[in-house]
C-alpha positions in Angstrom: 0.5 0.5 -0.2 1.3 3.5 -0.6 0.7 6.3 1.2 0.4 8.8 -0.6 0.2 11.4 2.3 3.6 10.4 3.5 5.3 11.8 -0.2 2.8 14.4 0.1 3.8 16.4 2.9 7.7 15.8 2.1 7.2 16.6 -1.5 4.8 20.0 -0.4 8.4 20.2 1.9 10.7 20.6 -0.9 12.4 16.8 1.1 14.2 14.6 -1.0 13.7 12.1 0.6 17.5 11.2 1.5 17.1 14.0 3.9 14.2 12.8 5.8 15.9 9.3 5.4 18.9 11.0 7.7 16.5 12.5 10.0 15.1 9.2 10.5 18.6 7.4 11.0 17.9 5.1 8.0 18.3 4.6 4.3 17.5 6.6 1.5 16.1 3.1 0.0 14.1 2.1 3.8 12.8 5.5 3.3 11.7 5.0 0.0 10.1 1.8 0.7 8.3 3.3 3.5 6.1 5.8 1.3 5.3 2.8 -1.5 4.5 0.3 1.5 7.0 -2.1 1.0 8.5 -2.2 4.2 6.2 -1.6 7.3 6.2 2.2 9.1 7.1 0.8 13.6 4.7 3.3 15.8 8.2 4.9 16.1 8.9 6.1 12.9 5.2 7.9 12.5 6.1 9.5 15.2 8.9 11.0 14.2 7.4 11.9 11.2 3.9 13.4 12.3 6.5 15.1 14.5 8.6 16.6 12.0 6.2 17.4 9.5 3.3 18.6 11.8 0.7 16.7 11.2 -1.2 13.8 12.7 -0.7 10.3 11.6 -4.0 9.4 10.7 -2.4 11.6 8.1 0.3 10.3 7.4 -1.4 6.4 6.5 -3.8 7.7 4.3 -6.7 7.8 6.6 -7.9 11.1 6.6 -7.4 13.8 4.3 -7.0 16.4 7.0 -3.3 16.6 8.2 -4.4 18.7 11.5 -3.6 16.8 14.5 -6.8 16.3 16.9 -6.6 17.0 20.5 
């Protein structure tokens, strides 16, 4: 399953895969596989990405089009 919102969040901010991969301390290939759904996202990675982009985990997982974090 591809995660379109995960890719959109990165591309909207003009961030390259290699740069976010470095932030997550993984290879660019691993990050690419996160976006395409080849490798499952761990809770730790989802939390880091949610914090980094300032969006909800549900948004990153394509469960909503609303990126806002619900309190």
